[in-house]
C-alpha positions in Angstrom: 0.0 0.0 0.0 1.2 3.5 -0.9 0.6 6.7 1.0 1.4 10.1 -0.6 1.0 13.6 0.8 1.5 17.2 -0.3 1.4 20.0 2.3 2.1 23.7 1.7 3.7 26.0 4.3 1.0 26.8 6.8 -1.4 24.5 4.8 -2.3 27.4 2.6 -4.0 26.7 -0.7 -4.5 30.3 -2.0 -1.6 32.2 -3.5 -0.8 35.4 -5.4 0.8 35.3 -8.8 4.6 35.5 -8.5 4.5 34.2 -4.9 6.9 31.5 -3.7 5.1 28.3 -2.9 7.0 26.1 -0.3 5.9 22.8 1.1 6.7 19.2 1.8 6.0 16.1 -0.3 5.9 12.9 1.5 5.5 9.2 0.7 5.4 5.8 2.3 5.9 3.0 -0.2 6.3 -0.8 -0.1 9.7 -0.5 -1.9 12.2 2.1 -3.1 10.7 4.0 -6.1 12.6 4.6 -9.4 11.2 8.1 -9.7 9.3 10.6 -7.5 8.2 13.8 -9.2 6.2 16.8 -8.1 4.4 18.8 -10.9 3.0 22.3 -10.7 0.3 22.6 -13.4 -3.0 24.1 -14.4 -6.0 22.4 -16.1 -9.4 23.4 -17.3 -12.6 21.6 -16.3 -16.2 22.1 -17.6 -17.8 22.1 -21.0 -15.8 21.4 -24.1 -12.3 19.9 -24.4 -9.9 20.0 -21.4 -6.6 21.8 -21.7 -3.6 21.7 -19.3 -0.1 23.0 -19.0 2.8 21.8 -16.8 4.6 24.9 -15.5 7.4 23.3 -13.4 8.5 19.9 -12.2 10.8 18.9 -9.3 12.3 15.4 -9.4 13.4 14.0 -6.0 16.7 12.2 -6.7 17.5 8.9 -4.9 14.1 8.7 -3.3 13.8 6.2 -0.5 10.7 4.1 0.2 9.6 6.4 3.1 10.5 10.0 3.4 9.4 13.7 3.1 11.2 16.3 0.9 10.8 20.0 0.8 9.8 21.7 -2.4 9.7 25.2 -3.7 8.1 26.8 -6.8 7.9 30.4 -7.9 4.3 30.7 -9.1 3.9 32.3 -12.6 2.1 35.6 -13.2 -0.7 33.9 -15.2 -3.1 32.3 -16.0 -5.3 33.1 -13.0 -7.5 30.5 -11.3 -11.1 31.3 -12.4 -14.6 29.8 -12.4 -17.2 30.6 -15.0 -20.5 29.1 -16.0 -19.0 26.9 -18.7 -15.4 26.5 -17.7 -12.9 26.8 -14.8 -9.2 27.0 -14.7 -7.6 25.1 -11.7 -4.0 25.0 -10.5 -2.7 21.9 -8.8 0.4 20.2 -7.4 0.6 16.5 -8.3 3.0 14.0 -6.7 3.7 11.0 -9.0 5.6 7.8 -8.1 7.0 5.4 -10.7 6.7 2.6 -11.3 3.1 2.1 -10.4 0.1 4.4 -10.4 0.5 6.2 -7.1 -0.6 9.8 -7.5 -1.6 12.6 -5.0 -3.1 15.9 -6.1 -3.6 19.1 -4.2 -5.6 21.8 -5.9 -4.6 25.4 -5.2 -5.7 28.9 -6.2 -3.4 31.3 -8.0 -5.0 34.7 -8.5 -4.8 38.4 -7.5 -5.6 38.9 -3.8 -5.2 35.1 -3.5 -8.9 34.7 -4.5 -10.3 32.8 -7.4 -11.7 35.1 -10.2 -15.4 34.5 -10.6 -16.8 35.1 -14.1 -20.4 35.9 -14.6 
């Protein structure tokens, strides 16, 4: 059984564009993984086709079966997190362990005043 976790400093999930995002990625696995990677990305959800973009990745070298590692990303200036009637744009951190299909995702907000933009 695998246990993965992502926690940001002070457990915050709302951030301003350009802000530094710091946290800890943790995992408990049955055996030593070949690769552990954390991705900062955005994706759309709602009507129509989904779109996504990976902004940054951090690979944890020589990962052991059980540990926690600090991470740090500088958030980009755009695109902003937003919700509309037909589509939303969501930012997330995703921890991926290979081999296997262990994945953990933490959704975050990246927008001015650290608040999701609401479209009418």
